[in-house]
C-alpha positions as CSV (number, residue, x, y, z in Angstrom):
1,M,89.1,109.6,165.0
2,F,88.6,110.3,161.3
3,F,85.4,111.2,159.4
4,K,84.5,112.3,155.9
5,I,83.1,115.8,155.4
6,T,80.9,114.4,152.6
7,D,79.0,112.4,155.2
8,Y,77.7,115.7,156.6
9,A,77.2,117.5,153.2
10,E,73.4,117.1,153.3
11,K,73.3,118.4,156.9
12,L,75.4,121.4,155.9
13,L,72.8,122.2,153.2
14,N,69.8,121.6,155.4
15,D,71.2,123.8,158.1
16,L,71.2,126.8,155.7
17,V,67.4,126.9,155.7
18,G,66.2,129.7,157.9
19,L,69.8,130.7,158.8
20,D,70.1,134.5,159.3
21,W,73.0,134.9,156.8
22,P,73.1,137.1,153.7
23,E,71.8,135.2,150.6
24,E,75.2,135.7,148.9
25,T,77.0,133.9,151.8
26,K,74.5,131.0,151.7
27,K,74.9,130.7,147.9
28,R,78.7,130.4,148.3
29,Q,78.1,127.7,150.9
30,E,75.8,125.8,148.6
31,D,78.4,126.1,145.7
32,W,81.1,124.9,148.0
33,V,79.1,121.8,149.0
34,G,78.2,121.4,145.3
35,K,75.3,119.0,145.4
36,S,74.4,117.4,142.1
37,E,71.7,114.8,141.4
38,G,72.2,112.6,138.4
39,S,73.2,109.1,137.3
40,E,76.2,106.9,137.2
41,I,76.6,105.2,133.9
42,E,79.2,102.6,132.7
43,F,80.9,102.6,129.3
44,S,82.8,99.4,128.5
45,V,86.2,99.7,126.8
46,F,86.1,97.8,123.5
47,N,88.0,94.5,123.5
48,S,89.2,94.8,127.1
49,Q,88.1,93.8,130.6
50,F,87.9,97.5,131.7
51,S,85.1,99.9,131.8
52,I,84.7,103.7,132.5
53,K,82.2,105.0,135.1
54,V,80.9,108.5,134.5
55,F,78.6,110.7,136.6
56,T,76.2,112.9,134.7
57,T,73.3,115.2,135.6
58,R,72.0,114.8,132.1
59,P,71.4,111.1,131.3
60,D,68.7,112.2,128.9
61,T,71.6,113.3,126.5
62,L,73.3,109.9,126.5
63,F,72.5,109.2,122.9
64,G,74.5,112.3,122.1
65,A,77.6,111.3,123.9
66,T,80.2,111.2,121.0
67,Y,83.4,110.7,123.1
68,I,84.7,110.1,126.6
69,V,87.2,112.3,128.4
70,L,89.4,111.1,131.2
71,A,91.2,113.3,133.7
72,P,95.0,113.1,133.4
73,E,95.0,111.4,136.9
74,H,92.6,108.6,135.8
75,E,94.1,105.2,136.6
76,L,92.6,103.6,133.5
77,I,95.3,105.3,131.3
78,E,98.0,103.3,133.0
79,N,95.9,100.2,132.8
80,L,95.5,100.6,129.0
81,K,99.1,101.5,128.4
82,S,99.8,98.4,126.3
83,K,96.8,99.2,124.0
84,I,97.4,103.0,123.6
85,K,99.4,103.4,120.3
86,N,100.5,107.0,121.2
87,Y,101.3,106.4,124.8
88,D,104.4,108.6,124.8
89,E,102.3,111.5,123.5
90,V,99.6,110.9,126.2
91,K,102.2,110.6,129.0
92,N,103.8,113.9,127.9
93,Y,100.5,115.6,128.0
94,I,99.8,114.2,131.5
95,N,103.2,115.4,132.8
96,K,102.4,118.9,131.5
97,S,98.9,118.8,133.1
98,N,100.4,117.9,136.5
99,K,102.3,121.2,136.5
100,K,99.0,123.2,136.4
101,T,97.0,124.0,139.5
102,E,93.4,122.9,139.8
103,L,92.3,126.5,139.6
104,E,94.1,126.9,136.3
105,R,92.5,123.8,134.9
106,K,89.0,124.9,136.0
107,K,89.1,128.2,134.2
108,E,86.1,128.3,131.7
109,E,87.8,130.7,129.4
110,K,91.1,128.8,129.0
111,E,91.9,127.1,125.7
112,K,90.9,123.5,125.6
113,T,93.7,121.0,125.2
114,G,93.8,117.2,125.0
115,V,95.1,114.1,123.4
116,E,93.2,111.1,122.0
117,L,94.1,107.7,123.3
118,K,94.6,106.1,119.9
119,G,94.0,102.4,119.7
120,V,91.3,102.2,122.3
121,K,87.5,102.9,122.1
122,A,84.6,103.1,124.5
123,I,81.2,101.7,123.8
124,N,78.2,104.1,124.2
125,P,75.8,101.9,126.2
126,A,72.7,103.5,124.5
127,T,73.8,103.4,120.9
128,K,76.3,100.6,121.1
129,E,78.6,102.7,118.9
130,E,82.4,102.9,119.4
131,I,83.5,106.3,120.5
132,P,87.0,107.8,121.1
133,I,88.6,108.2,124.5
134,W,90.5,111.4,125.2
135,V,92.6,112.7,128.1
136,A,92.0,116.4,128.8
137,D,92.9,118.6,131.8
138,Y,89.5,120.3,131.9
139,V,88.3,117.1,133.6
140,L,89.4,116.8,137.2
141,G,90.3,113.5,139.0
142,S,89.1,115.0,142.3
143,Y,85.5,115.4,141.2
144,G,83.0,112.6,140.3
145,T,84.6,109.6,138.8
146,G,87.4,111.5,137.0
147,A,85.8,110.8,133.7
148,I,82.9,112.4,131.7
149,M,80.7,111.4,128.8
150,A,81.1,114.3,126.4
151,V,77.9,115.6,124.9
152,P,79.1,118.6,122.9
153,A,75.6,119.6,121.6
154,H,74.5,120.1,125.2
155,D,77.6,121.1,127.3
156,Q,79.5,124.2,126.4
157,R,83.0,122.9,127.4
158,D,82.4,119.8,125.4
159,F,81.2,121.9,122.5
160,E,84.3,124.0,122.5
161,F,86.5,120.9,122.7
162,A,84.7,119.2,119.9
163,K,84.9,122.2,117.7
164,K,88.6,122.5,118.2
165,F,89.3,118.8,117.5
166,N,86.6,118.3,114.9
167,L,84.6,115.7,116.9
168,P,81.0,114.9,116.2
169,I,78.3,117.1,117.6
170,K,74.9,115.3,117.8
171,M,71.9,117.2,119.1
172,V,69.5,114.9,121.0
173,V,67.4,117.5,122.9
174,C,65.3,120.0,120.9
175,P,63.6,123.0,122.6
176,H,60.5,122.4,120.4
177,F,58.8,119.2,119.3
178,P,57.7,118.1,116.8
179,A,60.0,120.2,114.6
180,P,61.3,119.5,111.1
181,T,64.8,120.1,112.2
182,C,66.6,121.2,115.4
183,P,68.2,124.7,115.4
184,I,71.8,125.0,114.0
185,L,74.1,125.3,117.0
186,D,76.4,128.3,117.5
187,N,76.8,127.2,121.1
188,A,75.7,124.2,123.1
189,Y,72.0,124.0,124.0
190,I,71.9,123.3,127.7
191,G,68.2,123.6,128.2
192,T,65.5,121.0,128.4
193,G,63.0,120.0,125.7
194,H,62.1,116.8,123.8
195,L,64.4,114.0,122.7
196,V,65.4,113.4,119.1
197,G,67.9,111.0,117.7
198,S,67.4,108.8,120.8
199,G,65.7,105.7,119.5
200,K,62.6,104.7,121.3
201,F,62.9,107.7,123.5
202,D,62.3,110.2,120.7
203,G,59.6,112.7,121.6
204,M,59.9,112.1,125.3
205,K,60.4,115.1,127.6
206,S,64.0,115.3,128.7
207,E,63.1,115.4,132.4
208,E,61.2,112.1,132.1
209,A,63.8,110.6,129.9
210,R,66.6,110.9,132.5
211,K,65.2,108.1,134.7
212,K,64.1,106.0,131.7
213,I,67.4,106.1,129.9
214,T,69.3,105.4,133.2
215,E,67.3,102.3,133.7
216,F,67.6,101.4,130.0
217,V,71.4,101.1,130.2
218,G,71.6,99.6,133.7
219,G,72.8,102.8,135.4
220,K,71.9,104.0,138.8
221,T,70.8,107.3,140.2
222,K,73.3,109.0,142.5
223,V,73.9,112.2,144.4
224,Q,77.4,113.8,144.0
225,Y,79.0,116.5,146.1
226,K,82.0,118.6,145.2
227,L,83.3,118.3,148.7
């Protein structure tokens, strides 16, 4: 008989309540389960029948998604082979990534690497703008959907990647509102606040906007586990 450990993830977390374990041990258990509450949002691939599903805990930042990143293992890359103008370069990067361990790829301090899938674009469902698609090994095929919406103004890994490859950084959550301008970013702002640059959602508190924007683009709320 087979079963999925993820079917019991919530029970594993609930059973920690009141357990006579050191707090540090319980924290490690929580991190191992890795529960995340967020939204699943779909980005269509321009001029194709394909789309990219992403899981995000910050749907309130969707208007600031300026590119998509696929894990090297993502099946869409092979499906788009005929449209990718630099496929040999992409394939070479994937082969190099396959030689790295998951631990090596997850290191926060490692230099960000990646290759753009030239010739294909995704459509941001909130702005309807075409945005580039990249493959990068800091995204893991084993977690979530194996793809992320990159919001460099509000995620540090995306910020570092965007800085290196000169990609747009669009701030859509400001800590104070109203304000004449948002602060100049030396690092990603990962906190909450009020939305800016987000169309009809401008001025809305980011916590409230998460559900509203998810509904606006036809996404769905979802709970994700690292298990």
